PyMOL Python script that loads the backbone (N, CA, C, O; Angstrom):
from pymol import cmd

cmd.read_pdbstr("""\
ATOM      1  N   MET A   1    -109.480 121.231 -89.011  1.00  0.00           N
ATOM      2  CA  MET A   1    -110.398 121.498 -90.110  1.00  0.00           C
ATOM      3  C   MET A   1    -110.631 123.001 -90.219  1.00  0.00           C
ATOM      4  O   MET A   1    -110.862 123.684 -89.221  1.00  0.00           O
ATOM      5  N   SER A   2    -110.568 123.486 -91.416  1.00  0.00           N
ATOM      6  CA  SER A   2    -110.817 124.903 -91.660  1.00  0.00           C
ATOM      7  C   SER A   2    -112.295 125.204 -91.481  1.00  0.00           C
ATOM      8  O   SER A   2    -113.149 124.455 -91.957  1.00  0.00           O
ATOM      9  N   GLU A   3    -112.593 126.284 -90.804  1.00  0.00           N
ATOM     10  CA  GLU A   3    -113.978 126.684 -90.578  1.00  0.00           C
ATOM     11  C   GLU A   3    -114.457 127.665 -91.652  1.00  0.00           C
ATOM     12  O   GLU A   3    -115.527 128.259 -91.519  1.00  0.00           O
ATOM     13  N   GLU A   4    -113.680 127.830 -92.691  1.00  0.00           N
ATOM     14  CA  GLU A   4    -114.032 128.767 -93.748  1.00  0.00           C
ATOM     15  C   GLU A   4    -114.988 128.106 -94.733  1.00  0.00           C
ATOM     16  O   GLU A   4    -114.768 126.976 -95.168  1.00  0.00           O
ATOM     17  N   TRP A   5    -116.047 128.822 -95.077  1.00  0.00           N
ATOM     18  CA  TRP A   5    -117.048 128.327 -96.027  1.00  0.00           C
ATOM     19  C   TRP A   5    -116.719 128.831 -97.420  1.00  0.00           C
ATOM     20  O   TRP A   5    -116.181 129.926 -97.589  1.00  0.00           O
ATOM     21  N   ILE A   6    -117.050 128.013 -98.424  1.00  0.00           N
ATOM     22  CA  ILE A   6    -116.772 128.366 -99.816  1.00  0.00           C
ATOM     23  C   ILE A   6    -117.957 127.926-100.684  1.00  0.00           C
ATOM     24  O   ILE A   6    -118.611 126.922-100.404  1.00  0.00           O
ATOM     25  N   ASN A   7    -118.212 128.689-101.726  1.00  0.00           N
ATOM     26  CA  ASN A   7    -119.309 128.395-102.647  1.00  0.00           C
ATOM     27  C   ASN A   7    -118.912 127.226-103.546  1.00  0.00           C
ATOM     28  O   ASN A   7    -117.899 127.287-104.243  1.00  0.00           O
ATOM     29  N   VAL A   8    -119.716 126.162-103.526  1.00  0.00           N
ATOM     30  CA  VAL A   8    -119.426 124.989-104.349  1.00  0.00           C
ATOM     31  C   VAL A   8    -120.340 124.913-105.567  1.00  0.00           C
ATOM     32  O   VAL A   8    -120.000 124.261-106.554  1.00  0.00           O
ATOM     33  N   PHE A   9    -121.504 125.577-105.506  1.00  0.00           N
ATOM     34  CA  PHE A   9    -122.447 125.529-106.618  1.00  0.00           C
ATOM     35  C   PHE A   9    -123.405 126.708-106.494  1.00  0.00           C
ATOM     36  O   PHE A   9    -123.753 127.113-105.385  1.00  0.00           O
ATOM     37  N   ALA A  10    -123.825 127.252-107.612  1.00  0.00           N
ATOM     38  CA  ALA A  10    -124.790 128.353-107.620  1.00  0.00           C
ATOM     39  C   ALA A  10    -125.832 128.119-108.704  1.00  0.00           C
ATOM     40  O   ALA A  10    -125.535 127.568-109.764  1.00  0.00           O
ATOM     41  N   SER A  11    -127.046 128.543-108.423  1.00  0.00           N
ATOM     42  CA  SER A  11    -128.149 128.383-109.366  1.00  0.00           C
ATOM     43  C   SER A  11    -129.224 129.408-109.032  1.00  0.00           C
ATOM     44  O   SER A  11    -129.250 129.955-107.930  1.00  0.00           O
ATOM     45  N   SER A  12    -130.095 129.660-109.975  1.00  0.00           N
ATOM     46  CA  SER A  12    -131.244 130.526-109.708  1.00  0.00           C
ATOM     47  C   SER A  12    -132.460 129.709-109.278  1.00  0.00           C
ATOM     48  O   SER A  12    -133.515 130.263-108.967  1.00  0.00           O
ATOM     49  N   LYS A  13    -132.300 128.375-109.265  1.00  0.00           N
ATOM     50  CA  LYS A  13    -133.421 127.479-108.943  1.00  0.00           C
ATOM     51  C   LYS A  13    -133.230 126.877-107.550  1.00  0.00           C
ATOM     52  O   LYS A  13    -132.302 126.098-107.333  1.00  0.00           O
ATOM     53  N   ILE A  14    -134.101 127.234-106.612  1.00  0.00           N
ATOM     54  CA  ILE A  14    -133.982 126.765-105.240  1.00  0.00           C
ATOM     55  C   ILE A  14    -134.121 125.248-105.146  1.00  0.00           C
ATOM     56  O   ILE A  14    -133.458 124.619-104.321  1.00  0.00           O
ATOM     57  N   TYR A  15    -134.970 124.654-105.976  1.00  0.00           N
ATOM     58  CA  TYR A  15    -135.153 123.204-105.897  1.00  0.00           C
ATOM     59  C   TYR A  15    -133.859 122.470-106.252  1.00  0.00           C
ATOM     60  O   TYR A  15    -133.566 121.420-105.680  1.00  0.00           O
ATOM     61  N   GLU A  16    -133.086 123.012-107.188  1.00  0.00           N
ATOM     62  CA  GLU A  16    -131.827 122.396-107.582  1.00  0.00           C
ATOM     63  C   GLU A  16    -130.810 122.465-106.437  1.00  0.00           C
ATOM     64  O   GLU A  16    -130.103 121.494-106.167  1.00  0.00           O
ATOM     65  N   ILE A  17    -130.747 123.602-105.779  1.00  0.00           N
ATOM     66  CA  ILE A  17    -129.842 123.784-104.643  1.00  0.00           C
ATOM     67  C   ILE A  17    -130.228 122.847-103.505  1.00  0.00           C
ATOM     68  O   ILE A  17    -129.356 122.212-102.911  1.00  0.00           O
ATOM     69  N   GLU A  18    -131.513 122.747-103.193  1.00  0.00           N
ATOM     70  CA  GLU A  18    -131.966 121.889-102.096  1.00  0.00           C
ATOM     71  C   GLU A  18    -131.720 120.414-102.396  1.00  0.00           C
ATOM     72  O   GLU A  18    -131.377 119.647-101.497  1.00  0.00           O
ATOM     73  N   LEU A  19    -131.888 120.022-103.628  1.00  0.00           N
ATOM     74  CA  LEU A  19    -131.609 118.644-104.030  1.00  0.00           C
ATOM     75  C   LEU A  19    -130.127 118.308-103.817  1.00  0.00           C
ATOM     76  O   LEU A  19    -129.789 117.249-103.287  1.00  0.00           O
ATOM     77  N   LEU A  20    -129.264 119.216-104.235  1.00  0.00           N
ATOM     78  CA  LEU A  20    -127.829 119.006-104.063  1.00  0.00           C
ATOM     79  C   LEU A  20    -127.422 119.064-102.595  1.00  0.00           C
ATOM     80  O   LEU A  20    -126.533 118.326-102.170  1.00  0.00           O
ATOM     81  N   ARG A  21    -128.061 119.930-101.819  1.00  0.00           N
ATOM     82  CA  ARG A  21    -127.779 120.010-100.383  1.00  0.00           C
ATOM     83  C   ARG A  21    -128.079 118.676 -99.712  1.00  0.00           C
ATOM     84  O   ARG A  21    -127.305 118.213 -98.874  1.00  0.00           O
ATOM     85  N   CYS A  22    -129.194 118.061-100.073  1.00  0.00           N
ATOM     86  CA  CYS A  22    -129.556 116.751 -99.521  1.00  0.00           C
ATOM     87  C   CYS A  22    -128.584 115.671 -99.978  1.00  0.00           C
ATOM     88  O   CYS A  22    -128.229 114.783 -99.202  1.00  0.00           O
ATOM     89  N   LEU A  23    -128.153 115.745-101.228  1.00  0.00           N
ATOM     90  CA  LEU A  23    -127.177 114.789-101.749  1.00  0.00           C
ATOM     91  C   LEU A  23    -125.860 114.890-100.971  1.00  0.00           C
ATOM     92  O   LEU A  23    -125.263 113.871-100.626  1.00  0.00           O
ATOM     93  N   LEU A  24    -125.416 116.101-100.700  1.00  0.00           N
ATOM     94  CA  LEU A  24    -124.188 116.284 -99.923  1.00  0.00           C
ATOM     95  C   LEU A  24    -124.368 115.781 -98.497  1.00  0.00           C
ATOM     96  O   LEU A  24    -123.465 115.160 -97.936  1.00  0.00           O
ATOM     97  N   LEU A  25    -125.518 116.044 -97.918  1.00  0.00           N
ATOM     98  CA  LEU A  25    -125.795 115.569 -96.561  1.00  0.00           C
ATOM     99  C   LEU A  25    -125.760 114.047 -96.501  1.00  0.00           C
ATOM    100  O   LEU A  25    -125.260 113.477 -95.532  1.00  0.00           O
ATOM    101  N   ASP A  26    -126.280 113.393 -97.519  1.00  0.00           N
ATOM    102  CA  ASP A  26    -126.233 111.927 -97.602  1.00  0.00           C
ATOM    103  C   ASP A  26    -124.796 111.402 -97.678  1.00  0.00           C
ATOM    104  O   ASP A  26    -124.529 110.248 -97.342  1.00  0.00           O
ATOM    105  N   ASN A  27    -123.886 112.256 -98.119  1.00  0.00           N
ATOM    106  CA  ASN A  27    -122.469 111.888 -98.215  1.00  0.00           C
ATOM    107  C   ASN A  27    -121.644 112.518 -97.085  1.00  0.00           C
ATOM    108  O   ASN A  27    -120.429 112.679 -97.207  1.00  0.00           O
ATOM    109  N   ASP A  28    -122.313 112.867 -95.998  1.00  0.00           N
ATOM    110  CA  ASP A  28    -121.663 113.402 -94.789  1.00  0.00           C
ATOM    111  C   ASP A  28    -120.897 114.697 -95.021  1.00  0.00           C
ATOM    112  O   ASP A  28    -119.844 114.921 -94.424  1.00  0.00           O
ATOM    113  N   ILE A  29    -121.430 115.544 -95.887  1.00  0.00           N
ATOM    114  CA  ILE A  29    -120.838 116.860 -96.119  1.00  0.00           C
ATOM    115  C   ILE A  29    -121.825 117.911 -95.635  1.00  0.00           C
ATOM    116  O   ILE A  29    -122.945 118.015 -96.134  1.00  0.00           O
ATOM    117  N   GLU A  30    -121.383 118.686 -94.651  1.00  0.00           N
ATOM    118  CA  GLU A  30    -122.220 119.746 -94.109  1.00  0.00           C
ATOM    119  C   GLU A  30    -122.245 120.912 -95.098  1.00  0.00           C
ATOM    120  O   GLU A  30    -121.220 121.271 -95.677  1.00  0.00           O
ATOM    121  N   SER A  31    -123.424 121.492 -95.279  1.00  0.00           N
ATOM    122  CA  SER A  31    -123.552 122.625 -96.196  1.00  0.00           C
ATOM    123  C   SER A  31    -124.689 123.521 -95.736  1.00  0.00           C
ATOM    124  O   SER A  31    -125.487 123.145 -94.878  1.00  0.00           O
ATOM    125  N   PHE A  32    -124.750 124.710 -96.318  1.00  0.00           N
ATOM    126  CA  PHE A  32    -125.893 125.579 -96.090  1.00  0.00           C
ATOM    127  C   PHE A  32    -126.167 126.388 -97.350  1.00  0.00           C
ATOM    128  O   PHE A  32    -125.310 126.520 -98.224  1.00  0.00           O
ATOM    129  N   VAL A  33    -127.368 126.919 -97.420  1.00  0.00           N
ATOM    130  CA  VAL A  33    -127.818 127.678 -98.590  1.00  0.00           C
ATOM    131  C   VAL A  33    -127.722 129.164 -98.278  1.00  0.00           C
ATOM    132  O   VAL A  33    -128.212 129.626 -97.248  1.00  0.00           O
ATOM    133  N   LEU A  34    -127.089 129.902 -99.173  1.00  0.00           N
ATOM    134  CA  LEU A  34    -126.970 131.345 -99.066  1.00  0.00           C
ATOM    135  C   LEU A  34    -127.755 131.951-100.226  1.00  0.00           C
ATOM    136  O   LEU A  34    -127.312 131.926-101.374  1.00  0.00           O
ATOM    137  N   ASN A  35    -128.926 132.493 -99.907  1.00  0.00           N
ATOM    138  CA  ASN A  35    -129.813 133.017-100.937  1.00  0.00           C
ATOM    139  C   ASN A  35    -129.491 134.485-101.193  1.00  0.00           C
ATOM    140  O   ASN A  35    -129.751 135.341-100.346  1.00  0.00           O
ATOM    141  N   LYS A  36    -128.927 134.771-102.357  1.00  0.00           N
ATOM    142  CA  LYS A  36    -128.594 136.134-102.764  1.00  0.00           C
ATOM    143  C   LYS A  36    -129.578 136.642-103.815  1.00  0.00           C
ATOM    144  O   LYS A  36    -129.338 137.652-104.476  1.00  0.00           O
ATOM    145  N   GLN A  37    -130.673 135.931-103.954  1.00  0.00           N
ATOM    146  CA  GLN A  37    -131.666 136.260-104.972  1.00  0.00           C
ATOM    147  C   GLN A  37    -132.589 137.365-104.467  1.00  0.00           C
ATOM    148  O   GLN A  37    -133.036 137.337-103.321  1.00  0.00           O
ATOM    149  N   ASP A  38    -132.870 138.333-105.331  1.00  0.00           N
ATOM    150  CA  ASP A  38    -133.809 139.397-105.009  1.00  0.00           C
ATOM    151  C   ASP A  38    -135.192 138.795-104.821  1.00  0.00           C
ATOM    152  O   ASP A  38    -135.639 138.003-105.650  1.00  0.00           O
ATOM    153  N   SER A  39    -135.869 139.156-103.749  1.00  0.00           N
ATOM    154  CA  SER A  39    -137.155 138.537-103.431  1.00  0.00           C
ATOM    155  C   SER A  39    -138.300 139.002-104.334  1.00  0.00           C
ATOM    156  O   SER A  39    -139.311 138.307-104.435  1.00  0.00           O
ATOM    157  N   VAL A  40    -138.172 140.134-104.977  1.00  0.00           N
ATOM    158  CA  VAL A  40    -139.245 140.639-105.828  1.00  0.00           C
ATOM    159  C   VAL A  40    -139.057 140.199-107.280  1.00  0.00           C
ATOM    160  O   VAL A  40    -139.982 139.675-107.901  1.00  0.00           O
ATOM    161  N   TYR A  41    -137.867 140.413-107.810  1.00  0.00           N
ATOM    162  CA  TYR A  41    -137.620 140.148-109.222  1.00  0.00           C
ATOM    163  C   TYR A  41    -136.957 138.798-109.494  1.00  0.00           C
ATOM    164  O   TYR A  41    -136.803 138.405-110.650  1.00  0.00           O
ATOM    165  N   LEU A  42    -136.567 138.095-108.445  1.00  0.00           N
ATOM    166  CA  LEU A  42    -135.905 136.791-108.551  1.00  0.00           C
ATOM    167  C   LEU A  42    -134.661 136.841-109.440  1.00  0.00           C
ATOM    168  O   LEU A  42    -134.404 135.935-110.233  1.00  0.00           O
ATOM    169  N   ILE A  43    -133.905 137.918-109.286  1.00  0.00           N
ATOM    170  CA  ILE A  43    -132.650 138.101-110.006  1.00  0.00           C
ATOM    171  C   ILE A  43    -131.518 137.734-109.055  1.00  0.00           C
ATOM    172  O   ILE A  43    -131.550 138.098-107.879  1.00  0.00           O
ATOM    173  N   GLY A  44    -130.536 137.028-109.549  1.00  0.00           N
ATOM    174  CA  GLY A  44    -129.382 136.660-108.730  1.00  0.00           C
ATOM    175  C   GLY A  44    -129.338 135.161-108.490  1.00  0.00           C
ATOM    176  O   GLY A  44    -130.199 134.410-108.950  1.00  0.00           O
ATOM    177  N   ASP A  45    -128.328 134.751-107.768  1.00  0.00           N
ATOM    178  CA  ASP A  45    -128.107 133.327-107.551  1.00  0.00           C
ATOM    179  C   ASP A  45    -128.335 132.925-106.102  1.00  0.00           C
ATOM    180  O   ASP A  45    -128.296 133.741-105.181  1.00  0.00           O
ATOM    181  N   ILE A  46    -128.569 131.654-105.949  1.00  0.00           N
ATOM    182  CA  ILE A  46    -128.627 131.004-104.651  1.00  0.00           C
ATOM    183  C   ILE A  46    -127.387 130.128-104.604  1.00  0.00           C
ATOM    184  O   ILE A  46    -127.150 129.336-105.516  1.00  0.00           O
ATOM    185  N   GLU A  47    -126.588 130.267-103.537  1.00  0.00           N
ATOM    186  CA  GLU A  47    -125.315 129.565-103.458  1.00  0.00           C
ATOM    187  C   GLU A  47    -125.374 128.436-102.439  1.00  0.00           C
ATOM    188  O   GLU A  47    -126.005 128.560-101.389  1.00  0.00           O
ATOM    189  N   LEU A  48    -124.714 127.348-102.762  1.00  0.00           N
ATOM    190  CA  LEU A  48    -124.564 126.217-101.857  1.00  0.00           C
ATOM    191  C   LEU A  48    -123.145 126.277-101.300  1.00  0.00           C
ATOM    192  O   LEU A  48    -122.169 126.196-102.046  1.00  0.00           O
ATOM    193  N   MET A  49    -123.044 126.419 -99.990  1.00  0.00           N
ATOM    194  CA  MET A  49    -121.765 126.628 -99.328  1.00  0.00           C
ATOM    195  C   MET A  49    -121.343 125.370 -98.572  1.00  0.00           C
ATOM    196  O   MET A  49    -122.165 124.703 -97.944  1.00  0.00           O
ATOM    197  N   VAL A  50    -120.044 125.058 -98.644  1.00  0.00           N
ATOM    198  CA  VAL A  50    -119.472 123.932 -97.899  1.00  0.00           C
ATOM    199  C   VAL A  50    -118.180 124.402 -97.232  1.00  0.00           C
ATOM    200  O   VAL A  50    -117.625 125.442 -97.590  1.00  0.00           O
ATOM    201  N   TYR A  51    -117.708 123.616 -96.253  1.00  0.00           N
ATOM    202  CA  TYR A  51    -116.401 123.903 -95.671  1.00  0.00           C
ATOM    203  C   TYR A  51    -115.331 123.771 -96.747  1.00  0.00           C
ATOM    204  O   TYR A  51    -115.423 122.921 -97.633  1.00  0.00           O
ATOM    205  N   ARG A  52    -114.327 124.618 -96.658  1.00  0.00           N
ATOM    206  CA  ARG A  52    -113.230 124.607 -97.634  1.00  0.00           C
ATOM    207  C   ARG A  52    -112.603 123.207 -97.742  1.00  0.00           C
ATOM    208  O   ARG A  52    -112.257 122.767 -98.838  1.00  0.00           O
ATOM    209  N   ASP A  53    -112.458 122.521 -96.624  1.00  0.00           N
ATOM    210  CA  ASP A  53    -111.847 121.187 -96.630  1.00  0.00           C
ATOM    211  C   ASP A  53    -112.698 120.145 -97.366  1.00  0.00           C
ATOM    212  O   ASP A  53    -112.170 119.127 -97.816  1.00  0.00           O
ATOM    213  N   ASP A  54    -113.993 120.385 -97.493  1.00  0.00           N
ATOM    214  CA  ASP A  54    -114.896 119.461 -98.174  1.00  0.00           C
ATOM    215  C   ASP A  54    -115.159 119.841 -99.627  1.00  0.00           C
ATOM    216  O   ASP A  54    -115.905 119.148-100.319  1.00  0.00           O
ATOM    217  N   PHE A  55    -114.559 120.924-100.097  1.00  0.00           N
ATOM    218  CA  PHE A  55    -114.875 121.462-101.420  1.00  0.00           C
ATOM    219  C   PHE A  55    -114.647 120.447-102.546  1.00  0.00           C
ATOM    220  O   PHE A  55    -115.538 120.233-103.368  1.00  0.00           O
ATOM    221  N   LEU A  56    -113.482 119.828-102.592  1.00  0.00           N
ATOM    222  CA  LEU A  56    -113.176 118.912-103.702  1.00  0.00           C
ATOM    223  C   LEU A  56    -114.102 117.705-103.717  1.00  0.00           C
ATOM    224  O   LEU A  56    -114.572 117.292-104.777  1.00  0.00           O
ATOM    225  N   LYS A  57    -114.362 117.142-102.548  1.00  0.00           N
ATOM    226  CA  LYS A  57    -115.272 116.000-102.461  1.00  0.00           C
ATOM    227  C   LYS A  57    -116.681 116.412-102.885  1.00  0.00           C
ATOM    228  O   LYS A  57    -117.344 115.686-103.626  1.00  0.00           O
ATOM    229  N   ALA A  58    -117.138 117.574-102.417  1.00  0.00           N
ATOM    230  CA  ALA A  58    -118.481 118.062-102.764  1.00  0.00           C
ATOM    231  C   ALA A  58    -118.581 118.348-104.260  1.00  0.00           C
ATOM    232  O   ALA A  58    -119.579 118.000-104.892  1.00  0.00           O
ATOM    233  N   LYS A  59    -117.563 118.974-104.825  1.00  0.00           N
ATOM    234  CA  LYS A  59    -117.563 119.291-106.261  1.00  0.00           C
ATOM    235  C   LYS A  59    -117.615 118.006-107.080  1.00  0.00           C
ATOM    236  O   LYS A  59    -118.327 117.936-108.082  1.00  0.00           O
ATOM    237  N   HIS A  60    -116.871 116.998-106.664  1.00  0.00           N
ATOM    238  CA  HIS A  60    -116.876 115.707-107.360  1.00  0.00           C
ATOM    239  C   HIS A  60    -118.277 115.080-107.324  1.00  0.00           C
ATOM    240  O   HIS A  60    -118.760 114.584-108.342  1.00  0.00           O
ATOM    241  N   ILE A  61    -118.916 115.103-106.175  1.00  0.00           N
ATOM    242  CA  ILE A  61    -120.262 114.524-106.023  1.00  0.00           C
ATOM    243  C   ILE A  61    -121.267 115.277-106.893  1.00  0.00           C
ATOM    244  O   ILE A  61    -122.100 114.661-107.558  1.00  0.00           O
ATOM    245  N   ILE A  62    -121.189 116.594-106.889  1.00  0.00           N
ATOM    246  CA  ILE A  62    -122.115 117.418-107.680  1.00  0.00           C
ATOM    247  C   ILE A  62    -121.888 117.185-109.173  1.00  0.00           C
ATOM    248  O   ILE A  62    -122.847 117.032-109.930  1.00  0.00           O
ATOM    249  N   ASN A  63    -120.628 117.157-109.598  1.00  0.00           N
ATOM    250  CA  ASN A  63    -120.330 116.913-111.013  1.00  0.00           C
ATOM    251  C   ASN A  63    -120.799 115.538-111.459  1.00  0.00           C
ATOM    252  O   ASN A  63    -121.340 115.383-112.553  1.00  0.00           O
ATOM    253  N   LYS A  64    -120.592 114.547-110.612  1.00  0.00           N
ATOM    254  CA  LYS A  64    -121.045 113.185-110.930  1.00  0.00           C
ATOM    255  C   LYS A  64    -122.560 113.149-111.053  1.00  0.00           C
ATOM    256  O   LYS A  64    -123.091 112.505-111.958  1.00  0.00           O
ATOM    257  N   PHE A  65    -123.262 113.832-110.155  1.00  0.00           N
ATOM    258  CA  PHE A  65    -124.719 113.893-110.188  1.00  0.00           C
ATOM    259  C   PHE A  65    -125.210 114.572-111.468  1.00  0.00           C
ATOM    260  O   PHE A  65    -126.199 114.144-112.064  1.00  0.00           O
ATOM    261  N   ASN A  66    -124.522 115.619-111.879  1.00  0.00           N
ATOM    262  CA  ASN A  66    -124.898 116.372-113.085  1.00  0.00           C
ATOM    263  C   ASN A  66    -124.307 115.789-114.353  1.00  0.00           C
ATOM    264  O   ASN A  66    -124.422 116.401-115.415  1.00  0.00           O
ATOM    265  N   ASN A  67    -123.668 114.610-114.275  1.00  0.00           N
ATOM    266  CA  ASN A  67    -123.053 113.924-115.419  1.00  0.00           C
ATOM    267  C   ASN A  67    -122.014 114.777-116.134  1.00  0.00           C
ATOM    268  O   ASN A  67    -121.918 114.750-117.361  1.00  0.00           O
ATOM    269  N   ILE A  68    -121.241 115.528-115.370  1.00  0.00           N
ATOM    270  CA  ILE A  68    -120.194 116.357-115.956  1.00  0.00           C
ATOM    271  C   ILE A  68    -118.910 115.558-116.112  1.00  0.00           C
ATOM    272  O   ILE A  68    -118.124 115.819-117.023  1.00  0.00           O
ATOM    273  N   GLU A  69    -118.692 114.595-115.239  1.00  0.00           N
ATOM    274  CA  GLU A  69    -117.472 113.799-115.315  1.00  0.00           C
ATOM    275  C   GLU A  69    -117.656 112.621-116.223  1.00  0.00           C
ATOM    276  O   GLU A  69    -116.728 111.834-116.409  1.00  0.00           O
TER     277      GLU A  69
END
""", "prot")
cmd.dss("prot")
cmd.show_as("cartoon", "prot")
cmd.util.cbc("prot")
cmd.orient("prot")
């Protein structure tokens, strides 16, 4: 398994990222949150990171949740 992490989703809303992180965890996909948002002005994105090997499965789950597929 590749130990390389890749961004699967980004948003400016922390609640959206945390909701998706829990959804991935429920589907046995390990992830972590990388907050690149400025703490004063709240500019920038918060990224949800997964292992490269889990990217396609995670993207499918996120798209299904967001009714993109």
